[in-house]
N, C-alpha and C positions, 0 to 999 in steps of 0.2 A: 503493500499499500504505500509506504514512504517512498520508494524509489519511482512508483509511478506517479504518484502526486508531484515529486522534485521534477521529473521529466516533462509533466505538463505545464507546470509553471515556469520552467526555465526555457520552453519552447523547443524541446528535443523533437525531431522529425518523428513521428509515430512509427512508420515503418522501420527505421534505425533501431527504435527501441525493441520493436518485435523481434527484429534480428538479434538483438543482444540478448534478448531473455532466451531464444532458443539457443544460443551460443553458450550461455553460461549455466542454464539449469538442465541438468541431466534428465529430468522427469517433465520438461516442456514438450508437449504435443502441439503442434501447429494448429491443428483444428479447433484445439480449446483456447490456445494461447493468443491466436490471432484476434479473434472477436473480442476476447476480453481486453486485450491491449487497446487496439484500434477503436473499438465500440464504447467499452465501459470506462477504462481508465484514461484514455487520450480523447475521448470526445471527438475522434477524428473521422467518424462516420455521420456526423451532422445530427446525431440525436437519434438515430434508429435504435439503439439498444439502451441508451441511457436518456433520461429526459433533460438533463443537465449536466454540465461539467462537475467531476467530483473534485472540487478545490476546496482547501483550508489554510489556515494560517498556522504559524508555529504554535499559538496558544492551544489549538484545537490538539495538534501532537502532543503537547504537554500535558493537557488533561486527560488523553487518553493512552498514554504510554510512560515509559521511564526513559525515553530517548533524550529528552532534555537535561535530565538530572546533571550531568557533568559539562554541559555546553556553556560556554561564557556569554552567549548571545542572549539577548532578551526577546522573547517571543511576543511580546506586546509591542515592540517598536518596530516601526514601519522604514525608518531611515536612520542614518547615522553610523558610526563605527560598532555600535553593541546592537544593531537591528539583526533580527533572525531573518536569514535568508529566506525561509517560507513565507514569512509574513511579508517582506518586502515583494517578493514574487507574486504573492497572492494580489496584493492591491495593484501592481502592475498588470497582472493578467486581467483583472476587473477594467482597468483604465484602457488597455490594448484592445478588448473587446467589447466595450460598454454599449456600443450602438446595437450589437446582436443580442448581447445578453439582456437589454431592456426589453426586447420582445418576447423574452422567455419568462412566463410567469412564476415558474418555479424559482427564479433568480432575484425576483422583485425586491426582496428583502435586502440582499446583499448590494444590488446594484445602486438602490437607493442611498445606501451608505456613502457612496461616490459623492452625493450631492453636498456632504458636509466638508469635502476637501477642496480647498481652494487650489488656484493655479499655481502657487508657489509650493505648495506640498506636492501637488501632482508632478511637478517637474523633479523635486528632491526624490520621490518614490522611482520615477523614470530613471534619474541619475544613479541611484544606489542599485537598482535592478541591472543597469548596464554594467557597473563595476562587477557585480557578481557574475553575469554572464561571461565576461571578460577575465575572470580569474579561475583558471583551470582548477586551482586547489579546491575550489568550492563546488565542483561537479566531476 
């Protein structure tokens, strides 16, 4: 779940992710893995299998797992040196796909939260997300 979420938020090409899963998991079977990756986790089928993209912030990961226990990043921060990459990329994903996501009723609450973000913060989110995308150590 976490690798799929990060790949979606990061913007990894869905078919490359699919190929990677086939290469690294000995029990990956293409007829199962392909629809799960392209349809469910990466929302790359335009919503045929899943009615909305499965996206989440670092706060969600922190609440539902122990993955954040040793991490120095703050899952509540969107930008800055202490920002969690998942949180930054989540908000960046919403901003990048805002017009399409506004048409999805299941995304209404999440997209409405963008209305509270001014242009300066939007730019800061974008800039921080670009730093994450350009830092191979973070992916």
